[in-house]
N, CA, C and O atoms as CSV, one atom per row, in Angstrom:
chain,resi,resn,atom,element,x,y,z
A,1,UNK,N,N,16.327,16.681,11.729
A,1,UNK,CA,C,14.983,16.443,11.192
A,1,UNK,C,C,14.842,14.959,10.860
A,1,UNK,O,O,15.711,14.394,10.196
A,2,UNK,N,N,13.755,14.316,11.314
A,2,UNK,CA,C,13.609,12.883,11.035
A,2,UNK,C,C,13.400,12.610,9.551
A,2,UNK,O,O,12.843,13.427,8.817
A,3,UNK,N,N,13.856,11.457,9.141
A,3,UNK,CA,C,13.711,11.028,7.760
A,3,UNK,C,C,12.240,10.812,7.441
A,3,UNK,O,O,11.489,10.273,8.255
A,4,UNK,N,N,11.837,11.238,6.247
A,4,UNK,CA,C,10.453,11.006,5.819
A,4,UNK,C,C,10.205,9.516,5.656
A,4,UNK,O,O,11.069,8.767,5.201
A,5,UNK,N,N,9.007,9.107,6.039
A,5,UNK,CA,C,8.632,7.713,5.823
A,5,UNK,C,C,8.112,7.588,4.394
A,5,UNK,O,O,7.389,8.456,3.904
A,6,UNK,N,N,8.489,6.499,3.737
A,6,UNK,CA,C,8.159,6.328,2.319
A,6,UNK,C,C,7.110,5.246,2.134
A,6,UNK,O,O,7.219,4.144,2.671
A,7,UNK,N,N,6.092,5.593,1.361
A,7,UNK,CA,C,4.980,4.692,1.063
A,7,UNK,C,C,4.996,4.389,-0.425
A,7,UNK,O,O,5.108,5.297,-1.250
A,8,UNK,N,N,4.885,3.118,-0.765
A,8,UNK,CA,C,4.742,2.714,-2.162
A,8,UNK,C,C,3.253,2.567,-2.438
A,8,UNK,O,O,2.585,1.704,-1.869
A,9,UNK,N,N,2.744,3.421,-3.318
A,9,UNK,CA,C,1.332,3.455,-3.672
A,9,UNK,C,C,1.145,2.812,-5.040
A,9,UNK,O,O,1.735,3.268,-6.019
A,10,UNK,N,N,0.332,1.761,-5.124
A,10,UNK,CA,C,0.021,1.121,-6.407
A,10,UNK,C,C,-1.487,1.219,-6.636
A,10,UNK,O,O,-2.282,0.606,-5.924
A,11,UNK,N,N,-1.856,2.002,-7.644
A,11,UNK,CA,C,-3.258,2.269,-7.948
A,11,UNK,C,C,-3.373,2.531,-9.448
A,11,UNK,O,O,-2.702,3.414,-9.982
A,12,UNK,N,N,-4.231,1.756,-10.131
A,12,UNK,CA,C,-4.335,1.919,-11.581
A,12,UNK,C,C,-5.260,3.063,-11.995
A,12,UNK,O,O,-5.178,3.523,-13.134
A,13,UNK,N,N,-6.129,3.532,-11.114
A,13,UNK,CA,C,-7.002,4.664,-11.427
A,13,UNK,C,C,-6.214,5.959,-11.197
A,13,UNK,O,O,-5.864,6.289,-10.064
A,14,UNK,N,N,-5.942,6.679,-12.276
A,14,UNK,CA,C,-5.081,7.857,-12.201
A,14,UNK,C,C,-5.614,8.908,-11.232
A,14,UNK,O,O,-4.838,9.503,-10.485
A,15,UNK,N,N,-6.917,9.146,-11.232
A,15,UNK,CA,C,-7.493,10.147,-10.331
A,15,UNK,C,C,-7.317,9.762,-8.868
A,15,UNK,O,O,-6.935,10.594,-8.046
A,16,UNK,N,N,-7.593,8.517,-8.546
A,16,UNK,CA,C,-7.430,8.039,-7.168
A,16,UNK,C,C,-5.952,8.083,-6.778
A,16,UNK,O,O,-5.607,8.497,-5.671
A,17,UNK,N,N,-5.087,7.655,-7.691
A,17,UNK,CA,C,-3.639,7.656,-7.423
A,17,UNK,C,C,-3.144,9.075,-7.128
A,17,UNK,O,O,-2.423,9.297,-6.155
A,18,UNK,N,N,-3.536,10.032,-7.976
A,18,UNK,CA,C,-3.069,11.406,-7.784
A,18,UNK,C,C,-3.628,12.025,-6.511
A,18,UNK,O,O,-2.912,12.733,-5.803
A,19,UNK,N,N,-4.900,11.767,-6.212
A,19,UNK,CA,C,-5.516,12.296,-5.001
A,19,UNK,C,C,-4.821,11.731,-3.753
A,19,UNK,O,O,-4.530,12.469,-2.811
A,20,UNK,N,N,-4.561,10.430,-3.756
A,20,UNK,CA,C,-3.918,9.780,-2.605
A,20,UNK,C,C,-2.481,10.265,-2.454
A,20,UNK,O,O,-2.021,10.515,-1.340
A,21,UNK,N,N,-1.778,10.397,-3.566
A,21,UNK,CA,C,-0.403,10.890,-3.536
A,21,UNK,C,C,-0.346,12.283,-2.925
A,21,UNK,O,O,0.487,12.549,-2.058
A,22,UNK,N,N,-1.238,13.184,-3.377
A,22,UNK,CA,C,-1.270,14.544,-2.836
A,22,UNK,C,C,-1.589,14.554,-1.351
A,22,UNK,O,O,-0.959,15.277,-0.580
A,23,UNK,N,N,-2.559,13.759,-0.954
A,23,UNK,CA,C,-2.957,13.673,0.453
A,23,UNK,C,C,-1.772,13.254,1.324
A,23,UNK,O,O,-1.448,13.919,2.307
A,24,UNK,N,N,-1.135,12.150,0.954
A,24,UNK,CA,C,-0.019,11.635,1.749
A,24,UNK,C,C,1.166,12.602,1.749
A,24,UNK,O,O,1.824,12.793,2.772
A,25,UNK,N,N,1.427,13.202,0.602
A,25,UNK,CA,C,2.512,14.179,0.485
A,25,UNK,C,C,2.249,15.384,1.389
A,25,UNK,O,O,3.157,15.871,2.064
A,26,UNK,N,N,1.006,15.858,1.398
A,26,UNK,CA,C,0.646,17.005,2.245
A,26,UNK,C,C,0.824,16.713,3.727
A,26,UNK,O,O,1.009,17.635,4.522
A,27,UNK,N,N,0.771,15.448,4.103
A,27,UNK,CA,C,0.951,15.083,5.504
A,27,UNK,C,C,2.364,14.588,5.797
A,27,UNK,O,O,2.607,13.961,6.828
A,28,UNK,N,N,3.284,14.870,4.895
A,28,UNK,CA,C,4.699,14.654,5.178
A,28,UNK,C,C,5.284,13.313,4.796
A,28,UNK,O,O,6.422,13.008,5.153
A,29,UNK,N,N,4.523,12.508,4.075
A,29,UNK,CA,C,5.054,11.215,3.645
A,29,UNK,C,C,5.662,11.340,2.254
A,29,UNK,O,O,5.169,12.091,1.413
A,30,UNK,N,N,6.725,10.605,2.026
A,30,UNK,CA,C,7.263,10.494,0.672
A,30,UNK,C,C,6.474,9.370,0.002
A,30,UNK,O,O,6.265,8.312,0.596
A,31,UNK,N,N,6.041,9.604,-1.228
A,31,UNK,CA,C,5.235,8.605,-1.924
A,31,UNK,C,C,5.897,8.258,-3.251
A,31,UNK,O,O,6.256,9.135,-4.036
A,32,UNK,N,N,6.048,6.963,-3.480
A,32,UNK,CA,C,6.489,6.448,-4.774
A,32,UNK,C,C,5.245,5.812,-5.375
A,32,UNK,O,O,4.653,4.919,-4.769
A,33,UNK,N,N,4.840,6.262,-6.561
A,33,UNK,CA,C,3.592,5.725,-7.113
A,33,UNK,C,C,3.863,4.773,-8.268
A,33,UNK,O,O,4.815,4.921,-9.034
A,34,UNK,N,N,2.973,3.786,-8.350
A,34,UNK,CA,C,3.042,2.770,-9.399
A,34,UNK,C,C,1.660,2.653,-10.038
A,34,UNK,O,O,0.640,2.848,-9.378
A,35,UNK,N,N,1.643,2.328,-11.340
A,35,UNK,CA,C,0.380,2.289,-12.084
A,35,UNK,C,C,-0.276,0.909,-12.086
A,35,UNK,O,O,-1.447,0.780,-12.442
A,36,UNK,N,N,0.475,-0.123,-11.690
A,36,UNK,CA,C,-0.071,-1.486,-11.623
A,36,UNK,C,C,0.858,-2.338,-10.765
A,36,UNK,O,O,1.873,-1.857,-10.262
A,37,UNK,N,N,0.498,-3.607,-10.606
A,37,UNK,CA,C,1.266,-4.486,-9.743
A,37,UNK,C,C,2.691,-4.739,-10.212
A,37,UNK,O,O,3.613,-4.779,-9.398
A,38,UNK,N,N,2.878,-4.911,-11.511
A,38,UNK,CA,C,4.238,-5.132,-12.039
A,38,UNK,C,C,5.118,-3.918,-11.775
A,38,UNK,O,O,6.268,-4.050,-11.354
A,39,UNK,N,N,4.561,-2.724,-12.028
A,39,UNK,CA,C,5.280,-1.474,-11.784
A,39,UNK,C,C,5.632,-1.364,-10.296
A,39,UNK,O,O,6.722,-0.911,-9.948
A,40,UNK,N,N,4.720,-1.775,-9.430
A,40,UNK,CA,C,4.955,-1.709,-7.986
A,40,UNK,C,C,6.125,-2.593,-7.569
A,40,UNK,O,O,6.979,-2.164,-6.792
A,41,UNK,N,N,6.173,-3.811,-8.071
A,41,UNK,CA,C,7.261,-4.730,-7.717
A,41,UNK,C,C,8.594,-4.155,-8.198
A,41,UNK,O,O,9.586,-4.203,-7.472
A,42,UNK,N,N,8.621,-3.613,-9.416
A,42,UNK,CA,C,9.838,-3.009,-9.956
A,42,UNK,C,C,10.284,-1.813,-9.103
A,42,UNK,O,O,11.462,-1.686,-8.773
A,43,UNK,N,N,9.346,-0.952,-8.756
A,43,UNK,CA,C,9.694,0.228,-7.952
A,43,UNK,C,C,10.128,-0.173,-6.543
A,43,UNK,O,O,10.970,0.493,-5.942
A,44,UNK,N,N,9.562,-1.252,-6.016
A,44,UNK,CA,C,10.012,-1.733,-4.711
A,44,UNK,C,C,11.460,-2.190,-4.804
A,44,UNK,O,O,12.279,-1.848,-3.951
A,45,UNK,N,N,11.777,-2.965,-5.842
A,45,UNK,CA,C,13.164,-3.445,-6.006
A,45,UNK,C,C,14.150,-2.278,-6.071
A,45,UNK,O,O,15.255,-2.363,-5.534
A,46,UNK,N,N,13.749,-1.191,-6.728
A,46,UNK,CA,C,14.632,-0.027,-6.894
A,46,UNK,C,C,14.751,0.815,-5.624
A,46,UNK,O,O,15.722,1.554,-5.462
A,47,UNK,N,N,13.777,0.710,-4.727
A,47,UNK,CA,C,13.724,1.606,-3.560
A,47,UNK,C,C,13.501,0.878,-2.240
A,47,UNK,O,O,13.047,1.486,-1.271
A,48,UNK,N,N,13.815,-0.418,-2.188
A,48,UNK,CA,C,13.420,-1.226,-1.019
A,48,UNK,C,C,13.985,-0.742,0.307
A,48,UNK,O,O,13.366,-0.959,1.349
A,49,UNK,N,N,15.136,-0.098,0.298
A,49,UNK,CA,C,15.714,0.362,1.562
A,49,UNK,C,C,14.961,1.559,2.134
A,49,UNK,O,O,15.119,1.878,3.312
A,50,UNK,N,N,14.148,2.224,1.320
A,50,UNK,CA,C,13.416,3.416,1.770
A,50,UNK,C,C,11.957,3.136,2.112
A,50,UNK,O,O,11.378,3.853,2.928
A,51,UNK,N,N,11.356,2.132,1.523
A,51,UNK,CA,C,9.908,1.918,1.635
A,51,UNK,C,C,9.547,1.236,2.957
A,51,UNK,O,O,10.083,0.181,3.298
A,52,UNK,N,N,8.616,1.872,3.696
A,52,UNK,CA,C,8.201,1.331,4.992
A,52,UNK,C,C,6.771,0.792,4.968
A,52,UNK,O,O,6.366,0.077,5.885
A,53,UNK,N,N,6.000,1.129,3.923
A,53,UNK,CA,C,4.603,0.708,3.858
A,53,UNK,C,C,4.150,0.622,2.403
A,53,UNK,O,O,4.536,1.442,1.570
A,54,UNK,N,N,3.325,-0.387,2.112
A,54,UNK,CA,C,2.709,-0.526,0.791
A,54,UNK,C,C,1.238,-0.135,0.905
A,54,UNK,O,O,0.572,-0.488,1.878
A,55,UNK,N,N,0.735,0.593,-0.088
A,55,UNK,CA,C,-0.680,0.934,-0.167
A,55,UNK,C,C,-1.140,0.500,-1.555
A,55,UNK,O,O,-0.901,1.193,-2.545
A,56,UNK,N,N,-1.803,-0.657,-1.616
A,56,UNK,CA,C,-2.098,-1.305,-2.895
A,56,UNK,C,C,-3.584,-1.475,-3.141
A,56,UNK,O,O,-4.327,-1.942,-2.278
A,57,UNK,N,N,-4.004,-1.084,-4.340
A,57,UNK,CA,C,-5.328,-1.449,-4.819
A,57,UNK,C,C,-5.276,-2.953,-5.091
A,57,UNK,O,O,-4.246,-3.465,-5.530
A,58,UNK,N,N,-6.361,-3.653,-4.838
A,58,UNK,CA,C,-6.377,-5.096,-5.064
A,58,UNK,C,C,-6.491,-5.418,-6.548
A,58,UNK,O,O,-5.744,-6.251,-7.061
A,59,UNK,N,N,-7.415,-4.768,-7.238
A,59,UNK,CA,C,-7.682,-5.076,-8.647
A,59,UNK,C,C,-6.933,-4.112,-9.563
A,59,UNK,O,O,-7.310,-2.949,-9.708
A,60,UNK,N,N,-5.862,-4.620,-10.177
A,60,UNK,CA,C,-5.049,-3.825,-11.107
A,60,UNK,C,C,-4.661,-4.692,-12.293
A,60,UNK,O,O,-4.605,-5.917,-12.184
A,61,UNK,N,N,-4.394,-4.054,-13.426
A,61,UNK,CA,C,-3.948,-4.828,-14.593
A,61,UNK,C,C,-2.516,-5.355,-14.405
A,61,UNK,O,O,-1.787,-4.921,-13.513
A,62,UNK,N,N,-2.148,-6.277,-15.249
A,62,UNK,CA,C,-0.819,-6.912,-15.298
A,62,UNK,C,C,-0.544,-7.807,-14.101
A,62,UNK,O,O,-0.201,-8.977,-14.269
A,63,UNK,N,N,-0.689,-7.273,-12.895
A,63,UNK,CA,C,-0.487,-8.060,-11.677
A,63,UNK,C,C,-1.357,-7.409,-10.602
A,63,UNK,O,O,-1.244,-6.209,-10.355
A,64,UNK,N,N,-2.221,-8.194,-9.965
A,64,UNK,CA,C,-3.087,-7.578,-8.953
A,64,UNK,C,C,-2.287,-7.269,-7.685
A,64,UNK,O,O,-1.138,-7.686,-7.539
A,65,UNK,N,N,-2.920,-6.534,-6.781
A,65,UNK,CA,C,-2.242,-6.091,-5.567
A,65,UNK,C,C,-1.778,-7.223,-4.672
A,65,UNK,O,O,-0.720,-7.139,-4.049
A,66,UNK,N,N,-2.575,-8.286,-4.609
A,66,UNK,CA,C,-2.195,-9.422,-3.756
A,66,UNK,C,C,-0.951,-10.114,-4.313
A,66,UNK,O,O,-0.028,-10.428,-3.561
A,67,UNK,N,N,-0.924,-10.351,-5.620
A,67,UNK,CA,C,0.242,-10.995,-6.247
A,67,UNK,C,C,1.488,-10.119,-6.114
A,67,UNK,O,O,2.583,-10.624,-5.868
A,68,UNK,N,N,1.319,-8.815,-6.276
A,68,UNK,CA,C,2.453,-7.898,-6.129
A,68,UNK,C,C,2.974,-7.930,-4.688
A,68,UNK,O,O,4.184,-7.944,-4.459
A,69,UNK,N,N,2.054,-7.941,-3.726
A,69,UNK,CA,C,2.454,-8.028,-2.315
A,69,UNK,C,C,3.199,-9.333,-2.033
A,69,UNK,O,O,4.194,-9.338,-1.308
A,70,UNK,N,N,2.716,-10.441,-2.610
A,70,UNK,CA,C,3.395,-11.727,-2.406
A,70,UNK,C,C,4.813,-11.686,-2.967
A,70,UNK,O,O,5.740,-12.190,-2.334
A,71,UNK,N,N,4.995,-11.090,-4.151
A,71,UNK,CA,C,6.338,-10.955,-4.736
A,71,UNK,C,C,7.244,-10.101,-3.845
A,71,UNK,O,O,8.406,-10.435,-3.613
A,72,UNK,N,N,6.689,-8.998,-3.354
A,72,UNK,CA,C,7.482,-8.091,-2.513
A,72,UNK,C,C,7.794,-8.743,-1.169
A,72,UNK,O,O,8.891,-8.563,-0.638
A,73,UNK,N,N,6.847,-9.496,-0.611
A,73,UNK,CA,C,7.086,-10.200,0.656
A,73,UNK,C,C,8.228,-11.208,0.539
A,73,UNK,O,O,8.930,-11.470,1.516
A,74,UNK,N,N,8.413,-11.770,-0.646
A,74,UNK,CA,C,9.521,-12.703,-0.868
A,74,UNK,C,C,10.859,-11.962,-0.819
A,74,UNK,O,O,11.885,-12.556,-0.486
A,75,UNK,N,N,10.853,-10.679,-1.148
A,75,UNK,CA,C,12.063,-9.848,-1.106
A,75,UNK,C,C,12.268,-9.292,0.302
A,75,UNK,O,O,13.383,-9.293,0.824
A,76,UNK,N,N,11.184,-8.820,0.905
A,76,UNK,CA,C,11.229,-8.154,2.211
A,76,UNK,C,C,10.144,-8.745,3.110
A,76,UNK,O,O,9.023,-8.241,3.168
A,77,UNK,N,N,10.497,-9.807,3.798
A,77,UNK,CA,C,9.524,-10.456,4.690
A,77,UNK,C,C,9.081,-9.469,5.764
A,77,UNK,O,O,9.895,-8.726,6.312
A,78,UNK,N,N,7.788,-9.471,6.056
A,78,UNK,CA,C,7.277,-8.610,7.117
A,78,UNK,C,C,6.891,-7.213,6.690
A,78,UNK,O,O,6.470,-6.410,7.522
A,79,UNK,N,N,7.026,-6.900,5.392
A,79,UNK,CA,C,6.620,-5.565,4.923
A,79,UNK,C,C,5.124,-5.386,5.189
A,79,UNK,O,O,4.336,-6.311,4.996
A,80,UNK,N,N,4.754,-4.213,5.625
A,80,UNK,CA,C,3.357,-3.932,5.955
A,80,UNK,C,C,2.619,-3.406,4.727
A,80,UNK,O,O,3.190,-2.697,3.898
A,81,UNK,N,N,1.338,-3.765,4.625
A,81,UNK,CA,C,0.542,-3.369,3.469
A,81,UNK,C,C,-0.876,-2.994,3.888
A,81,UNK,O,O,-1.451,-3.592,4.798
A,82,UNK,N,N,-1.423,-1.996,3.207
A,82,UNK,CA,C,-2.839,-1.666,3.296
A,82,UNK,C,C,-3.414,-1.955,1.914
A,82,UNK,O,O,-2.981,-1.368,0.922
A,83,UNK,N,N,-4.391,-2.864,1.850
A,83,UNK,CA,C,-5.094,-3.140,0.601
A,83,UNK,C,C,-6.364,-2.313,0.546
A,83,UNK,O,O,-7.042,-2.138,1.558
A,84,UNK,N,N,-6.687,-1.804,-0.635
A,84,UNK,CA,C,-7.934,-1.077,-0.848
A,84,UNK,C,C,-8.645,-1.657,-2.055
A,84,UNK,O,O,-8.008,-2.162,-2.979
A,85,UNK,N,N,-9.965,-1.582,-2.043
A,85,UNK,CA,C,-10.736,-2.010,-3.201
A,85,UNK,C,C,-12.177,-1.556,-3.049
A,85,UNK,O,O,-12.701,-1.439,-1.941
A,86,UNK,N,N,-12.799,-1.305,-4.183
A,86,UNK,CA,C,-14.211,-0.975,-4.200
A,86,UNK,C,C,-15.074,-2.199,-4.438
A,86,UNK,O,O,-16.302,-2.105,-4.431
A,87,UNK,N,N,-14.442,-3.353,-4.650
A,87,UNK,CA,C,-15.177,-4.588,-4.926
A,87,UNK,C,C,-15.395,-5.370,-3.639
A,87,UNK,O,O,-14.450,-5.627,-2.892
A,88,UNK,N,N,-16.627,-5.742,-3.386
A,88,UNK,CA,C,-16.961,-6.457,-2.146
A,88,UNK,C,C,-16.210,-7.779,-2.027
A,88,UNK,O,O,-15.762,-8.134,-0.937
A,89,UNK,N,N,-16.064,-8.516,-3.134
A,89,UNK,CA,C,-15.404,-9.825,-3.049
A,89,UNK,C,C,-13.897,-9.706,-2.832
A,89,UNK,O,O,-13.246,-10.695,-2.495
A,90,UNK,N,N,-13.344,-8.533,-3.017
A,90,UNK,CA,C,-11.905,-8.351,-2.801
A,90,UNK,C,C,-11.551,-8.550,-1.329
A,90,UNK,O,O,-10.476,-9.057,-1.012
A,91,UNK,N,N,-12.440,-8.157,-0.441
A,91,UNK,CA,C,-12.194,-8.332,0.993
A,91,UNK,C,C,-11.948,-9.796,1.305
A,91,UNK,O,O,-10.995,-10.150,1.999
A,92,UNK,N,N,-12.818,-10.636,0.784
A,92,UNK,CA,C,-12.707,-12.076,1.025
A,92,UNK,C,C,-11.408,-12.621,0.440
A,92,UNK,O,O,-10.737,-13.436,1.073
A,93,UNK,N,N,-11.048,-12.178,-0.764
A,93,UNK,CA,C,-9.799,-12.632,-1.393
A,93,UNK,C,C,-8.583,-12.246,-0.572
A,93,UNK,O,O,-7.679,-13.057,-0.372
A,94,UNK,N,N,-8.559,-11.008,-0.097
A,94,UNK,CA,C,-7.430,-10.538,0.706
A,94,UNK,C,C,-7.338,-11.354,1.991
A,94,UNK,O,O,-6.261,-11.819,2.363
A,95,UNK,N,N,-8.459,-11.521,2.655
A,95,UNK,CA,C,-8.440,-12.244,3.927
A,95,UNK,C,C,-8.050,-13.706,3.740
A,95,UNK,O,O,-7.329,-14.262,4.569
A,96,UNK,N,N,-8.514,-14.332,2.669
A,96,UNK,CA,C,-8.163,-15.729,2.407
A,96,UNK,C,C,-6.683,-15.885,2.095
A,96,UNK,O,O,-6.027,-16.791,2.610
A,97,UNK,N,N,-6.159,-15.005,1.252
A,97,UNK,CA,C,-4.770,-15.150,0.802
A,97,UNK,C,C,-3.750,-14.695,1.841
A,97,UNK,O,O,-2.593,-15.114,1.799
A,98,UNK,N,N,-4.164,-13.854,2.758
A,98,UNK,CA,C,-3.186,-13.289,3.698
A,98,UNK,C,C,-3.504,-13.631,5.143
A,98,UNK,O,O,-2.951,-13.015,6.055
A,99,UNK,N,N,-4.390,-14.608,5.374
A,99,UNK,CA,C,-4.752,-14.946,6.755
A,99,UNK,C,C,-3.517,-15.353,7.550
A,99,UNK,O,O,-2.575,-15.950,7.028
A,100,UNK,N,N,-3.560,-15.011,8.812
A,100,UNK,CA,C,-2.440,-15.384,9.676
A,100,UNK,C,C,-1.321,-14.368,9.704
A,100,UNK,O,O,-0.325,-14.575,10.397
A,101,UNK,N,N,-1.455,-13.272,8.971
A,101,UNK,CA,C,-0.410,-12.252,9.016
A,101,UNK,C,C,-0.993,-10.963,9.561
A,101,UNK,O,O,-2.065,-10.531,9.138
A,102,UNK,N,N,-0.293,-10.356,10.489
A,102,UNK,CA,C,-0.764,-9.083,11.025
A,102,UNK,C,C,-0.127,-7.905,10.299
A,102,UNK,O,O,-0.278,-6.759,10.724
A,103,UNK,N,N,0.582,-8.177,9.209
A,103,UNK,CA,C,1.180,-7.119,8.402
A,103,UNK,C,C,0.185,-6.543,7.404
A,103,UNK,O,O,0.485,-5.564,6.721
A,104,UNK,N,N,-1.006,-7.149,7.316
A,104,UNK,CA,C,-1.979,-6.786,6.287
A,104,UNK,C,C,-3.174,-6.079,6.914
A,104,UNK,O,O,-3.771,-6.570,7.872
A,105,UNK,N,N,-3.513,-4.915,6.356
A,105,UNK,CA,C,-4.703,-4.174,6.774
A,105,UNK,C,C,-5.584,-3.971,5.546
A,105,UNK,O,O,-5.123,-4.060,4.408
A,106,UNK,N,N,-6.860,-3.696,5.801
A,106,UNK,CA,C,-7.851,-3.578,4.742
A,106,UNK,C,C,-8.591,-2.254,4.886
A,106,UNK,O,O,-9.015,-1.895,5.984
A,107,UNK,N,N,-8.749,-1.524,3.774
A,107,UNK,CA,C,-9.495,-0.270,3.768
A,107,UNK,C,C,-10.391,-0.253,2.533
A,107,UNK,O,O,-9.900,-0.052,1.422
A,108,UNK,N,N,-11.717,-0.464,2.710
A,108,UNK,CA,C,-12.607,-0.496,1.550
A,108,UNK,C,C,-12.766,0.885,0.913
A,108,UNK,O,O,-12.746,1.909,1.596
A,109,UNK,N,N,-12.922,0.886,-0.412
A,109,UNK,CA,C,-13.201,2.122,-1.148
A,109,UNK,C,C,-14.705,2.262,-1.298
A,109,UNK,O,O,-15.406,1.252,-1.359
A,110,UNK,N,N,-15.210,3.452,-1.359
A,110,UNK,CA,C,-14.461,4.702,-1.206
A,110,UNK,C,C,-14.178,4.970,0.276
A,110,UNK,O,O,-15.028,4.737,1.135
A,111,UNK,N,N,-12.990,5.454,0.550
A,111,UNK,CA,C,-12.631,5.806,1.920
A,111,UNK,C,C,-12.445,7.314,1.994
A,111,UNK,O,O,-12.165,7.971,0.991
A,112,UNK,N,N,-12.604,7.843,3.184
A,112,UNK,CA,C,-12.344,9.268,3.356
A,112,UNK,C,C,-10.895,9.443,3.787
A,112,UNK,O,O,-10.303,8.547,4.388
A,113,UNK,N,N,-10.336,10.594,3.477
A,113,UNK,CA,C,-8.914,10.833,3.715
A,113,UNK,C,C,-8.523,10.635,5.178
A,113,UNK,O,O,-7.425,10.155,5.463
A,114,UNK,N,N,-9.410,10.999,6.108
A,114,UNK,CA,C,-9.059,10.829,7.519
A,114,UNK,C,C,-8.913,9.361,7.895
A,114,UNK,O,O,-8.077,9.018,8.731
A,115,UNK,N,N,-9.726,8.477,7.280
A,115,UNK,CA,C,-9.595,7.034,7.545
A,115,UNK,C,C,-8.223,6.539,7.108
A,115,UNK,O,O,-7.545,5.823,7.844
A,116,UNK,N,N,-7.824,6.928,5.899
A,116,UNK,CA,C,-6.534,6.498,5.366
A,116,UNK,C,C,-5.391,7.019,6.232
A,116,UNK,O,O,-4.498,6.260,6.609
A,117,UNK,N,N,-5.417,8.287,6.540
A,117,UNK,CA,C,-4.326,8.877,7.326
A,117,UNK,C,C,-4.220,8.245,8.708
A,117,UNK,O,O,-3.116,7.990,9.190
A,118,UNK,N,N,-5.349,7.992,9.343
A,118,UNK,CA,C,-5.356,7.377,10.670
A,118,UNK,C,C,-4.725,5.982,10.621
A,118,UNK,O,O,-3.936,5.621,11.494
A,119,UNK,N,N,-5.079,5.202,9.593
A,119,UNK,CA,C,-4.538,3.854,9.450
A,119,UNK,C,C,-3.037,3.890,9.137
A,119,UNK,O,O,-2.268,3.112,9.702
A,120,UNK,N,N,-2.623,4.777,8.249
A,120,UNK,CA,C,-1.197,4.916,7.906
A,120,UNK,C,C,-0.402,5.293,9.146
A,120,UNK,O,O,0.634,4.691,9.429
A,121,UNK,N,N,-0.881,6.285,9.884
A,121,UNK,CA,C,-0.177,6.719,11.103
A,121,UNK,C,C,-0.066,5.590,12.118
A,121,UNK,O,O,0.987,5.391,12.723
A,122,UNK,N,N,-1.155,4.853,12.301
A,122,UNK,CA,C,-1.161,3.752,13.274
A,122,UNK,C,C,-0.130,2.688,12.897
A,122,UNK,O,O,0.622,2.221,13.753
A,123,UNK,N,N,-0.092,2.306,11.623
A,123,UNK,CA,C,0.854,1.280,11.167
A,123,UNK,C,C,2.295,1.781,11.289
A,123,UNK,O,O,3.162,1.067,11.793
A,124,UNK,N,N,2.545,2.986,10.837
A,124,UNK,CA,C,3.911,3.505,10.850
A,124,UNK,C,C,4.378,3.866,12.256
A,124,UNK,O,O,5.583,3.871,12.509
A,125,UNK,N,N,3.477,4.165,13.165
A,125,UNK,CA,C,3.863,4.419,14.562
A,125,UNK,C,C,4.426,3.146,15.186
A,125,UNK,O,O,5.340,3.209,16.008
A,126,UNK,N,N,3.882,1.984,14.798
A,126,UNK,CA,C,4.391,0.703,15.303
A,126,UNK,C,C,5.784,0.397,14.748
A,126,UNK,O,O,6.555,-0.337,15.365
A,127,UNK,N,N,6.099,0.962,13.583
A,127,UNK,CA,C,7.422,0.780,12.971
A,127,UNK,C,C,8.512,1.323,13.903
A,127,UNK,O,O,9.616,0.785,13.987
A,128,UNK,N,N,8.163,2.400,14.592
A,128,UNK,CA,C,9.172,3.131,15.378
A,128,UNK,C,C,9.033,2.920,16.869
A,128,UNK,O,O,9.709,3.595,17.646
A,129,UNK,N,N,8.175,2.000,17.295
A,129,UNK,CA,C,8.005,1.789,18.737
A,129,UNK,C,C,8.771,0.577,19.208
A,129,UNK,O,O,8.741,0.250,20.394
């Protein structure tokens, strides 16, 4: 049986975090969840050999998603990330700070579960090709 792919989910909204965790779990992914950017960086350090994808909200307390991704990229260059946000200006921030990297994808909120799953599958399929 193939090893489950592990996603690090960082989302400060508990309802969104729990809904996303359940969705990904139901489709066979292992999910490690974090409540903010600092928690995400810590959980990445503890589980870096297992994590294949980051799914980060952009706007979070303590450390935003972009800063957390930058910290994690310093540990694991080339780690893939999907940023999400309900704020229109977050798109511009993500694109400005991460331009030139194809490891970064963007999914505006609110998104439907099929959009998220399709993007996760597409990114993780490239991991194994």
